[in-house]
N, C-alpha and C positions, 0 to 999 in steps of 0.2 A: 745208799738206800734212802728211801723217803719215809719219813716218820710223820704220822698223822697225829697232830695235837691241836690245841686250841689256836695256836699262832697261824696255822694253815687256814683255818676257817675265818679268822679275822682278816688275813691277807686277801682271801677270796672275796669276802664281804666288802673290804675297802676297794678292791679292784672293780667290783660290780657297782659300787657307789661312784667311783671315778668314771666308769663307762656311762652311767646314767647322767652324771653332771656334764661330761664332754658332749654327749648326745644332745642334751638340753641347751647348753650354752654355746657350743661351737658347731657341731655338725648340722643341726636343724637350721640355724640362721645361714650357715654357709650354703646348704642345699637350697634354701629359699632364694638366696641371692642368685645362685647359679640358674635355678628354674626361671626366675624373673628375667634374667639376662637372656636366656634361651627364648622365652616368650616375646621379649622386646625385639630380639633379632629376627624372629619369625614374622612378627608384625611389620617390622621395617622392610623385610624382604617382600612381603605381600604388597606393601605400599609402593615399593620400588617397581614391582612387576606391573601394578595397576598404572603407575605413572608412565612406565615404558609403553604400555599398551595405549594409553591416552596420547602419548607423544607420537606413536606410530599412526594413530588415527588422525591426529592433527596434521601430521606430515602428508598423509594421503589427501586429506581435505585441502591442504595448501596447494598440493600439486594439481589437483583437479580444478581448483579455483584459478590457479595460475594459467592452466591451459584454457579454461573458459574465458578468462580476461584477455588472454593473448588472441584467441579467435575473435572475440568481440572487437578488440582494437584493430585487428586486421580487417574485419568487415567495415569498421568505421573509416579506416584509411581508404579502402576501396570505394566506399560510398562518397567520401569527400573527393576522391580523384575523379569519379564519374561526374559529380556535380561541377567540379572545376572544368572538366572536359566539355560538358554540356554548355556551361556558361561561355567557354571559349568558342565553341561552334556557333552558339547563338550570336555572339559578338561578331564573328566572322560573317555570318549570314546578314546581319544588320549592315556591316561595312560594305558587303558586296551589293546589297540592295541600294544603299546610298550611292555607291560608285556607279551603279547602273543608272540611277536617276540622274546623277550629275552628267554622265556620258550622254544620256538621252537629251538632256537640256542643252548640252554643248552641240550635239548633232542638230537639234532644232535650230539653234542660233546660227550654225554654219549653213544649214539649208536655207534659212531665211536670208542670210547675208548673200548667199550665192544667187538666190532668186532676185534679190534687189540688184546685185551686180549684173545679172543677165539683162534685167530691164534697162539698167544704165548703159550696158554694152550696146544693146540694140539702139538706144537713142544716140549714143556716142558714134556708133557705126554710121547711122544716118547723117549725123552732123559731119563726120569725116568724109563721107561720100559727097555731100554737098560742097564741103570746102574744097575737096579735090576737083570736083566738077567746076567750081568757080575758078580755081587756079588754072585748070586746063582751058577753060573758056577764056580766061584772061590772057593766057599765053597765045591762044589761037587768034585772038583779036589783035594782039600786039605783033604778030608775025605776019 
């Protein structure tokens, strides 16, 4: 059986003082530390989410820039190839023209040489005919 006397009231009072002191010295600082840790963790999670979103955005930007640069490089390669091809065709045309000019010059030289030789042939033919006639006339007189 429980007896109510002054000791019970003193014990209840001491218990209440103990609870008040524990609340003031232990529980409040502990709860403040735990709340601060939760706030810091929440803040860190938010920063991590923002950094992740920024990283995703940068990755997309990098991919689009990479594609753009690749297309630009491809266009530059095609342009350079066309320029090289045009330069090659121009050089071929120049060489062809120079070859045709040289061929025409050689053909003119050959034509001139043939015309000269034809004139020489006609004179030579006349000389040969005269020489043959002389030889025939000389054999005819000797016989």
